C-alpha positions in Angstrom: 0.1 -0.1 0.0 1.3 3.4 -1.1 1.9 5.9 1.7 0.6 9.5 1.4 3.2 12.2 1.1 2.4 13.3 4.7 3.0 9.9 6.1 6.3 9.7 4.3 7.1 13.3 5.6 6.7 12.0 9.4 8.2 8.6 8.6 11.4 9.6 6.9 12.0 13.2 7.9 10.1 13.5 11.2 7.8 16.5 10.4 4.1 16.5 10.8 3.3 19.2 8.1 4.9 20.5 4.9 6.3 24.0 4.6 4.5 26.5 2.3 4.3 25.3 -1.3 6.3 22.2 -0.8 3.1 19.8 -1.2 2.1 21.6 -4.3 5.4 21.2 -5.9 5.5 17.6 -5.0 2.0 17.1 -6.4 3.2 18.9 -9.7 6.1 16.4 -10.2 4.1 13.3 -9.3 1.3 14.3 -11.9 4.2 15.0 -14.5 3.8 18.6 -14.5 6.6 21.1 -14.9 7.0 23.6 -12.2 9.0 26.7 -11.2 9.8 26.9 -7.4 11.0 29.9 -5.8 11.5 29.4 -2.0 13.7 31.4 0.3 16.7 29.7 1.9 15.5 27.4 4.7 12.2 27.1 2.9 12.7 23.4 2.1 13.5 23.3 -1.6 15.3 19.8 -1.4 12.1 18.2 0.0 10.3 19.1 -3.2 12.2 16.6 -5.3 13.5 14.3 -2.6 9.8 13.4 -1.7 8.9 12.1 -5.4 12.0 9.9 -5.1 11.0 8.5 -1.6 7.7 7.6 -3.1 9.3 5.2 -5.5 7.9 6.6 -8.8 11.2 6.7 -10.6 14.5 8.2 -10.8 14.9 11.9 -9.8 17.9 13.5 -11.5 18.9 16.7 -9.6 21.2 19.3 -11.5 23.2 21.5 -9.3 26.3 23.8 -9.8 27.5 23.1 -6.3 29.8 20.3 -6.5 31.2 20.9 -2.9 27.5 20.5 -1.5 26.7 17.3 -3.5 28.3 14.8 -1.2 26.6 16.5 2.0 23.4 16.5 0.3 23.5 12.8 -0.6 24.6 12.0 2.9 21.4 13.7 4.3 19.0 12.0 1.8 20.5 8.8 2.9 19.7 9.5 6.5 16.3 9.8 5.3 16.4 6.4 3.9 16.9 7.4 0.2 18.9 5.5 -2.3 21.0 8.5 -3.4 24.3 9.1 -5.1 26.2 11.9 -6.7 28.4 12.0 -10.0 30.9 14.8 -10.1 34.6 15.5 -11.0 35.7 15.4 -7.4 34.4 11.8 -6.6 37.0 9.3 -5.8 37.2 6.4 -8.3 35.9 3.6 -5.9 32.9 5.8 -4.9 32.5 6.7 -8.6 32.4 3.0 -9.7 30.0 2.1 -6.9 27.5 4.8 -7.8 27.7 3.7 -11.4 26.9 0.0 -10.5 23.8 1.1 -8.2 22.6 3.1 -11.2 23.0 0.5 -13.8 21.3 -2.0 -11.4 18.2 0.4 -11.0 18.8 0.9 -7.3 19.3 4.7 -7.4 16.4 6.8 -6.4 17.9 10.2 -6.4 21.0 11.1 -8.5 22.9 14.6 -8.2 25.0 15.7 -11.4 26.5 19.0 -12.3 25.4 20.6 -15.8 28.7 19.9 -17.2 28.5 16.2 -16.2 25.1 15.9 -17.5 26.1 17.5 -20.8 29.1 15.0 -21.2 26.4 12.9 -22.3 27.3 9.2 -20.9 24.8 9.5 -18.1 21.8 9.8 -20.6 21.7 6.1 -21.5 21.8 4.8 -18.1 18.8 7.1 -16.9 16.7 6.5 -20.0 13.3 4.9 -19.2 13.7 5.4 -15.4 13.6 9.1 -15.4 10.3 10.7 -13.8 11.7 14.2 -12.8 14.6 16.5 -13.7 15.2 19.0 -10.7 17.3 22.2 -11.8 18.6 23.7 -8.6 20.2 27.2 -8.3 18.1 27.7 -11.6 18.7 31.4 -11.4 22.1 30.5 -13.1 20.3 30.2 -16.5 19.5 33.9 -16.7 21.6 36.6 -18.2 19.7 39.0 -15.8 20.5 36.8 -12.8 23.6 37.6 -10.5 25.4 34.2 -11.2 24.9 33.5 -14.9 26.5 30.4 -16.0 26.7 29.7 -19.8 26.2 25.9 -19.5 22.9 26.4 -17.8 21.7 27.7 -21.3 22.5 24.2 -22.7 20.4 22.1 -20.3 17.5 21.7 -22.6 20.0 19.9 -25.0 19.6 17.0 -22.3 16.4 17.7 -21.0 14.5 17.5 -24.5 15.9 13.8 -24.7 13.5 12.9 -21.9 10.1 14.6 -22.9 8.0 12.4 -20.3 10.1 13.6 -17.6 8.8 16.5 -15.4 11.0 19.6 -15.0 11.4 21.3 -11.8 13.3 24.7 -11.5 14.2 25.8 -8.1 16.0 28.8 -6.6 15.9 31.1 -3.7 16.4 34.3 -5.5 14.7 35.3 -8.7 13.1 38.8 -9.5 10.1 38.5 -11.8 12.3 39.1 -14.8 14.6 36.2 -13.9 11.7 34.0 -13.2 10.4 34.6 -16.9 13.9 33.8 -18.2 14.2 30.6 -16.4 10.9 29.4 -17.7 12.0 30.2 -21.3 15.6 28.9 -21.1 14.7 25.5 -19.4 11.7 25.0 -21.8 9.2 24.7 -18.9 6.0 23.4 -20.5 2.8 25.1 -19.1 4.3 25.1 -15.5 2.9 25.4 -12.0 4.3 28.6 -10.9 5.1 28.3 -7.1 6.6 31.7 -5.6 7.1 31.7 -2.0 7.4 34.9 -0.1 11.1 36.1 0.0 11.2 37.5 3.5 13.2 35.8 6.1 11.6 37.0 9.4 14.2 35.1 11.6 17.1 37.2 10.1 18.1 40.6 11.6 19.3 42.9 8.9 21.8 45.6 9.7 23.6 48.0 7.0 25.9 50.5 8.2 28.6 52.6 6.6 32.1 51.1 6.8 34.4 53.2 9.1 37.0 50.8 10.6 36.3 47.5 8.8 38.0 45.0 11.4 36.5 46.8 14.4 33.1 46.5 13.1 33.4 42.8 12.0 34.8 42.0 15.5 31.8 43.7 17.1 29.5 41.4 15.3 31.5 38.3 16.2 31.5 39.3 19.8 27.8 39.4 19.9 27.8 35.6 19.0 30.8 34.1 21.1 31.3 30.6 20.1 28.8 30.6 17.4 29.0 29.7 13.5 29.6 32.8 11.5 30.6 33.6 7.6 32.6 36.9 7.0 32.6 37.9 3.4 35.4 40.4 2.2 36.3 41.7 -1.5 39.8 40.8 -1.8 41.9 37.7 -0.9 44.3 40.3 0.9 41.2 41.5 3.2 40.2 37.9 3.8 43.7 37.0 4.9 43.9 40.1 7.1 40.5 39.7 8.8 41.0 36.1 9.6 44.3 36.6 11.1 42.9 39.4 13.3 40.0 37.6 14.3 42.1 34.8 15.4 44.4 37.3 17.5 41.4 38.3 19.3 40.4 34.7 20.3 37.9 34.1 17.6 38.2 30.5 16.0 38.6 31.5 12.1 40.1 30.6 8.9 40.4 32.2 5.5 38.8 30.7 2.3 39.7 32.0 -1.3 40.8 30.9 -4.8 44.4 31.7 -4.0 44.6 28.9 -1.4 45.3 25.4 -2.4 42.5 22.9 -2.9 43.5 21.1 0.3 43.8 24.4 2.3 40.1 25.3 1.1 38.8 21.8 1.7 40.3 21.8 5.2 38.6 25.2 6.1 35.2 24.3 4.6 35.4 20.8 6.3 36.2 22.3 9.8 33.5 24.8 9.5 30.8 22.5 8.4 31.7 20.0 11.1 31.8 22.8 13.7 35.6 22.5 14.4 35.9 26.2 13.3 33.5 29.0 14.4 34.3 31.4 11.6 35.0 31.1 8.0 36.3 34.4 6.2 35.9 34.2 2.4 36.1 36.2 -0.7 32.7 37.5 -2.1 33.6 36.4 -5.5 34.5 32.7 -4.6 31.3 30.6 -3.8 31.6 28.2 -0.9 28.5 25.8 -1.3 28.2 26.0 2.6 25.1 24.2 3.9 25.7 24.5 7.7 22.1 25.1 9.2 23.3 26.9 12.4 25.2 29.8 11.0 24.2 32.6 13.5 25.5 35.5 11.6 26.8 36.6 8.2 28.9 39.7 7.8 29.8 41.5 4.4 32.8 43.5 5.4 32.4 44.8 1.8 29.3 45.5 -0.2 28.3 42.3 -2.5 27.7 42.6 -6.1 23.9 42.7 -6.1 20.8 42.4 -4.0 20.5 38.8 -5.3 24.0 38.0 -4.2 23.3 39.6 -0.8 20.0 37.4 -0.4 21.9 34.4 -1.4 25.0 34.9 0.9 23.2 36.5 3.7 20.7 33.6 3.4 23.5 31.0 4.7 22.4 32.6 8.2 19.7 31.0 10.2 18.8 28.2 7.8 17.4 26.2 10.8 14.7 29.1 11.3 16.1 30.2 14.4 17.3 33.9 14.9 20.4 35.1 13.1 22.2 38.2 12.3 23.2 39.7 8.8 25.4 42.8 8.8 26.6 44.6 5.8 29.2 47.4 5.8 29.0 49.7 3.0 31.3 51.9 1.1 30.7 53.4 -2.3 34.2 52.5 -3.4 33.1 48.8 -3.3 30.8 49.6 -6.1 33.6 51.1 -8.2 35.6 48.1 -7.7 32.9 45.8 -8.8 32.4 48.0 -11.8 36.1 47.9 -12.7 36.4 44.2 -12.5 33.3 43.7 -14.6 34.7 45.9 -17.3 37.9 43.7 -17.5 35.8 40.7 -18.6 36.6 40.5 -22.4 33.2 38.7 -23.0 31.2 41.5 -21.2 28.2 42.3 -23.6 26.3 45.6 -23.4 23.3 43.9 -22.1 25.2 42.2 -19.3 26.9 45.6 -18.6 23.5 47.2 -18.1 22.4 44.5 -15.9 25.5 44.8 -13.8 25.0 48.6 -13.5 21.4 48.2 -12.5 22.3 45.5 -9.9 25.2 48.0 -8.1 22.6 50.7 -8.1 20.0 48.6 -6.3 22.5 47.0 -3.8 23.9 50.5 -3.1 20.2 51.7 -2.4 19.4 49.0 -0.2 22.6 49.5 1.9 22.1 53.5 2.5 18.3 53.8 2.5 17.0 54.6 5.9 14.1 52.2 5.4 13.1 48.9 6.5 15.7 46.5 5.3 13.0 43.6 5.2 10.6 45.7 3.1 13.3 46.8 0.8 14.5 43.2 0.2 11.0 41.9 -0.2 9.9 44.5 -2.6 13.1 43.9 -4.7 12.0 40.5 -5.5 8.5 41.8 -6.5 6.5 40.8 -3.4 4.7 43.4 -1.1 6.1 43.6 2.5 3.4 41.5 4.8 0.6 43.8 6.1 0.5 41.8 9.3 3.8 42.2 11.0 4.6 40.9 14.4 4.4 43.1 17.4 7.5 45.0 17.5 9.8 44.7 20.5 9.9 47.4 23.0 11.6 50.6 21.8 11.4 49.6 18.0 10.9 52.5 15.8 8.7 52.7 12.7 10.5 53.1 9.4 9.8 56.3 6.9 6.9 54.2 5.6 5.4 53.3 8.9 6.4 49.8 9.2 8.1 48.2 12.1 9.7 44.8 11.5 11.6 44.7 14.7 14.5 43.1 12.9 16.4 45.6 11.1 18.8 48.5 12.1 16.0 50.9 10.9 13.2 49.6 12.8 15.4 48.8 15.9 16.4 52.5 16.0 19.9 51.9 15.1 19.7 53.9 11.9 17.7 57.2 12.1 16.2 58.5 9.1 16.6 62.3 8.9 13.5 64.1 8.5 12.6 65.3 5.0 13.6 68.8 5.6 16.7 68.1 7.5 17.8 65.5 4.7 17.3 68.2 2.0 19.2 70.7 4.0 22.2 68.4 4.7 22.2 67.2 1.1 22.4 70.6 -0.3 25.3 71.4 2.1 27.1 68.4 0.7 26.4 68.9 -2.8 27.2 72.6 -2.6 30.9 71.8 -1.3 31.2 69.4 -4.5 30.0 72.0 -6.7 32.3 74.7 -5.3 35.4 72.2 -5.6 34.6 72.0 -9.5 34.7 68.4 -9.7 38.6 68.5 -9.5 39.2 66.8 -6.2 38.3 63.6 -4.5 36.0 62.6 -1.6 38.6 63.2 1.1 39.0 66.8 -0.2 35.2 67.6 0.1 35.0 66.0 3.4 37.8 68.2 4.7 36.2 71.3 3.2 32.8 70.5 4.9 34.8 69.8 8.2 36.8 73.1 8.0 40.3 71.3 7.9 42.7 73.6 6.0 45.8 72.3 4.5 48.3 74.0 2.0 46.5 72.8 -1.0 43.1 74.2 0.3 44.7 77.5 1.2 46.5 77.7 -2.0 43.0 77.3 -3.7 41.3 79.9 -1.6 38.7 77.2 -0.6 39.2 78.1 3.1 37.2 81.2 2.3 34.3 79.6 0.7 30.9 79.7 2.5 30.9 75.9 2.4 34.0 75.8 4.4 33.4 74.2 7.8 29.6 74.1 7.0 29.4 70.5 8.6 32.2 70.7 11.2 29.9 69.5 14.1 28.7 66.4 12.0 32.0 64.4 12.0 33.9 62.8 9.3 32.0 59.2 9.5 28.6 61.0 9.0 29.8 63.2 6.1 31.4 60.3 4.1 28.4 58.3 4.9 26.1 60.9 3.4 28.4 61.3 0.3 28.0 57.5 -0.3 24.2 57.9 0.2 24.3 60.7 -2.5 26.4 58.7 -4.8 24.0 55.9 -4.6 21.0 58.1 -5.4 22.8 59.7 -8.4 23.3 63.3 -7.0 27.0 62.8 -6.9 29.2 60.7 -9.1 32.7 59.5 -8.8 34.7 59.9 -12.1 38.4 58.9 -13.0 40.8 61.4 -14.2 44.1 59.8 -14.7 44.9 57.4 -11.6 42.7 59.7 -9.1 38.9 59.5 -8.4 37.1 62.7 -8.4 33.9 63.7 -6.9 31.5 65.4 -9.0 27.9 66.8 -8.7 25.4 65.6 -11.2 22.6 67.1 -13.2 20.3 65.5 -10.8 22.4 67.0 -7.5 22.1 70.3 -9.5 18.3 69.9 -9.9 18.0 69.1 -6.0 20.0 72.2 -5.0 17.6 74.1 -7.2 14.5 72.8 -5.5 13.9 69.8 -7.9 13.8 66.2 -6.5 13.6 64.5 -3.2 16.4 62.9 -1.0 16.6 60.1 1.7 19.5 60.5 4.3 20.1 58.2 7.5 22.2 58.6 10.4 23.7 55.4 11.9 23.7 54.7 15.7 25.6 51.2 15.7 24.3 48.7 18.5 26.5 48.5 21.6 28.1 45.2 22.3 27.3 43.7 25.7 28.8 40.9 27.4 28.3 37.2 26.7 24.8 36.1 27.1 22.6 33.2 26.2 22.0 32.9 22.5 19.0 34.5 21.1 18.4 31.4 19.1 18.2 29.1 22.3 15.7 31.7 23.9 13.6 31.7 20.9 13.4 28.2 20.2 12.0 27.2 23.7 10.3 29.8 26.0 11.0 27.4 29.0 14.8 27.2 28.3 16.7 27.2 31.6 20.4 27.5 32.4 20.5 23.6 32.9 19.0 23.0 29.6 21.8 25.1 27.9 24.3 22.8 29.6 22.4 19.8 28.2 22.1 21.4 25.0 26.0 21.7 24.9 26.3 17.9 25.8 23.9 17.0 23.0 25.9 19.0 20.6 29.2 17.0 21.7 27.6 13.8 21.1 26.3 14.9 17.8 29.6 15.9 16.7 31.3 12.6 18.0 28.6 10.8 15.9 29.2 12.9 12.8 33.0 12.8 13.2 32.8 8.6 13.3 30.4 8.8 10.2 32.4 11.5 8.2 29.4 13.7 7.7 28.4 17.2 8.9 26.7 17.3 12.3 23.6 19.2 10.8 22.8 15.9 9.0 22.4 13.9 12.1 20.0 16.6 13.7 19.6 20.4 13.3 20.3 22.7 16.4 16.5 23.2 16.7 16.1 19.2 17.5 18.7 19.5 20.1 17.1 22.5 21.6 13.8 20.9 21.9 15.5 17.8 23.2 17.1 19.8 25.8 14.0 21.6 26.9 11.5 18.7 26.8 13.8 16.0 28.1 12.2 12.9 26.6 12.6 9.7 28.4 11.4 7.1 25.9 11.8 6.5 22.1 8.3 7.2 21.6 8.6 10.7 23.4 11.8 11.2 21.2 9.7 10.6 18.0 7.4 13.4 18.8 10.0 16.0 18.2 10.0 17.6 15.0 13.0 16.4 12.7 13.3 12.9 14.4 12.2 10.4 11.6 12.0 6.7 12.0 15.5 5.9 10.6 17.2 8.6 12.7 15.2 7.4 15.8 16.6 3.7 15.2 20.2 4.8 14.6 20.6 7.5 17.2 17.7 7.6 19.7 19.1 5.5 22.5 22.4 7.6 22.3 20.7 10.8 22.9 18.3 9.4 25.6 21.2 8.2 27.5 22.7 11.8 27.5 19.5 13.3 28.5 18.8 10.8 31.3 22.6 11.5 32.5 23.6 7.9 31.9 27.2 7.6 31.0 
């Protein structure tokens, strides 16, 4: 007798109900219909194609560009009782041979491959006749308008068209409406079911501040999360090495990760991080890691990412378990200039792609500096309205300029104060006037000194210390003035141009118009949160209202057991149980296997394999 999807969900994965749109995606696949699935990170995309495989309807092929993740995904599927394998270039010969043998014998239910591996063609004959679903993960890679365009994704239909009876499922966490349309067209989705989840991640606290002292700001975030997992993104290899070394000096367990390291060094750093032997990994923005650790409690962008889509993907590595996590971005307009410069070095850059990159840079800049609710800005970027029903704000939470109060971003927490319309306009006019009087012949530093009233030989020689704008913002401080200049650049009132080897700050036509009463401007003033001493993790408090001090000690013992089991099995700890499962164990203290089976995330196979071991720790047995 065939079990229903809900029964399989409970039996294999230990959950009573599906997350939003999971069941709809599964039903589409089982009925042979194509579908486009856009769910935020942590929304459970993998279950959408693993469940059809678990129901024994045929082979499910998963196409993914993240080779580094495939073995972990296979391990997680096997923990749920699936016959899963991966075929990729990093696979050892013995494992590759065993995978081919299981595939040839018809035992494989779930097979992961990279696009390049699929297009090589040798797999196609082996899967012919058995294939019921092709799931294309990270489907945004197919789009020129997306943030991680990969040319080989455009060729996937060459393989897909050889299996006209197999359903197609395209999955991604980040896709604007334009990218969604491109995915449908490029993957040849046939009258697909369109399943678009809401992009908001309410468990994430977003913060965006002007960058003043890069390391100090990164360290402040790390100190808010002692002993917890974190990822720090930086723009250059040099920055990665420096930040990782300085964090280590301050007692933060950390390691660098970038393309300049050897394959062994990168593998070691990633393995240590995923297996919780390392708290923090510092990586270049440009080098994708494929990290799937579920209990990352913070992600810091020490430099600005290339797009809002990149930011949503990279910050989305935090809080995949649904528990609270922090995402901090430290912005400087110079980051955008660096991205622009690097993009133009690409010999294959088309005018279409260049326009897309310019739009992406403008959008991420506006996100970083606008004194508006970050959750709302991100949500609306992906074509969805911000929820009308917002959870009651915490005490002291301020509403943003549009009257919202998410209670989970720097603006709504009162850490960034939006200047009033009148004050913002007056401040902008002062900054723009200084740039205008400098005649576009000097850089940002010169204009900052002009507004602060700092005289030097060059300024005195130019007579600029006699201008009315000299010292006009001397009481505002350098950090605020630099932040306002960045905000005005992002809003197109100022621009940075190159003259030889020096960047010059110039007022734009829009800036002149603002000075003459045409247009509107938004400006914010950051008030960064103060770092307090070590305290109980917000994730622990949020997960169990009755969580006591003794429960935290038990939680750490359960984590130690989980790590020991994972190390012995050679798999990441989160594959055994997520933190949320251990937290519930520590709070509810189950005494029997039946009690333990009632905890979300404890399926039959895991109960059988690990139940007694965890019950022994809970009961205090050695």
